[in-house]
C-alpha positions, 0 to 999 in steps of 0.5 A: 889369680894373684895381683902383680904387686902386693899392696897393703890396704884396708879397703878390700880392693886387693881382694876385689881385684883378685876376684875380678881377675878370676872372672877375667881368667875364666873369660880368657879361657872361654874366648880362647876356644877355637873350632880347629884343634890344631889352631886351638892348641896355639891360641890356648898355649899363649892366652893361658900362659904364665902372664902377669895380667897387668893390663886388665888390672889397670882396666879394673883399677881405673873402673873402681876409681871412676865408676858412678856405681862402683859397688858392682863389676859388670860383665862389660867391665870384665870384657873390657879387661879381658880385651886388653889382655887379648890384644896384648897377647896377640901382639906377643905372637907377632913380636916373637915372629919378628924377633924369631924368638925361641922362648917367651917367659922361660918356655918355647914360643908359639912360633918355635913350637908351631911355626911362624905361619901358625903364630901369625894366624893365631895372633890375628885370631886373638886380636880379632876376638879382642876387637869384637869385645871392644866394638861391642862396648861402644863407638869410642872404645872402637875408635880408640882401639883402631888408633891403638892398632895403628900406633902399635904397627908404627912402633914395631916397624920403627924398632925393626928398622933401627936394629943394630944401630949404635947411632940410635938416639934416646929420643928415637927409643922413647918415640918407639916406646910411645908407639909400641908399649905406652899406647896399650897401657894407656888404652887399658886405663882409658877403656876402664874409665869409659866403663866407669863414668864416660866423662871426657875429663876422667877418660883423658886423665886416665889415658895420660896416666896409662901412657906415662906408666907404659913409658916407665914400664918399658924403661924398667923392662930395659933395665931388667934386661941389663941387671936381672937373672935369667931365672927372673927374665925367663930369657937370657940376660942382655937379650936386647943387645943380642937382638940389636935393640939398643935401649936407653941404659945402653945408649947412656952408657955408650956416651960415657964409654965409647969402647962399647961401640965396637962390640955392638954388632950382629952375632956377638959372643956370650963373652962379649955380651957379658962384657957389655953388660958389665960396662953398662952396669958400672957406667951409672946408666942404670941409676940414671934410667931409674931416675927417668922411670921415677919421673914418668911415675910422678907424671902419671900420679899427677894425672891420677890426682886430677881424677881424684880432684874431680870428686872421684874416690881418694882411697882408690887413687891412693891404692893405685898410686901405691900399686904403680910405685911398688910395681916400678920401684927399685925393688923390682930389680930383685923380685923373684921369678914369675911362677909358671903354671903347675902344668908346666913345672 
């Protein structure tokens, strides 16, 4: 299992992370087993799909940083990392139903292949398996998880009700990201800290770290939707515009170029979408959004360093900082497409 980004290190962390991700992958396969063959196909298809496994990587890295005894990655840590990925995958089922998305990462979505009903129920099943894992880890994990679920629902509703709204504000967009994307990144880091030391200061710092990374990650995704290729994205470029999800780069471009506004409506043509993308790219909005991303990464690193100053492992903190800076750097705009599983090629 490959890590999300390559970090040159002499501490063996990359090798350890790759090994532990293999254990997470095996656990995911185990937990995707369902008694009903028809449901098992839908669950296994999404859980085992081509994914970056970013959230479990954040859980594992946070554990390496905060563990009182970092030499061993316990089964509980693997379960925590597995649960964050299953919770993410469960939200993907529901997202695709709401969006009526025909594809996900370059292949047919579950709702397109098996129908919306099966996608919703398969998503519920995966989320329930995640909840069971986390509840077994401890009361605080369960309480944080319940709060996360509420925030995710609020964020998804807010985004759904703000579609095709050119008057949408940047503050509203960031509020949705703070509810929909950032909480799961935050939780992934927080639950790793809870498996490590369970000290409130460490846990709170890593929750803050993950929240800032979640904001930066979604903003980067919004930039990529405007700048990447179809092959990189696994979906049409400008898909957010077609779906009426107006993001920070678009709203910033709209301030400078009011001529974009008449084009923002349901049912735009491919030519109109291409015109909008070109105008956004030439407006300076992409560079401005990259600046916002850098600011969130810097704030995340401040949280990370506060853990380091509490006596935790500086070499791990440096590794994590390089990991997230590479993940969210301008180089991400030209990264090659994610590889698909051999079975799908």
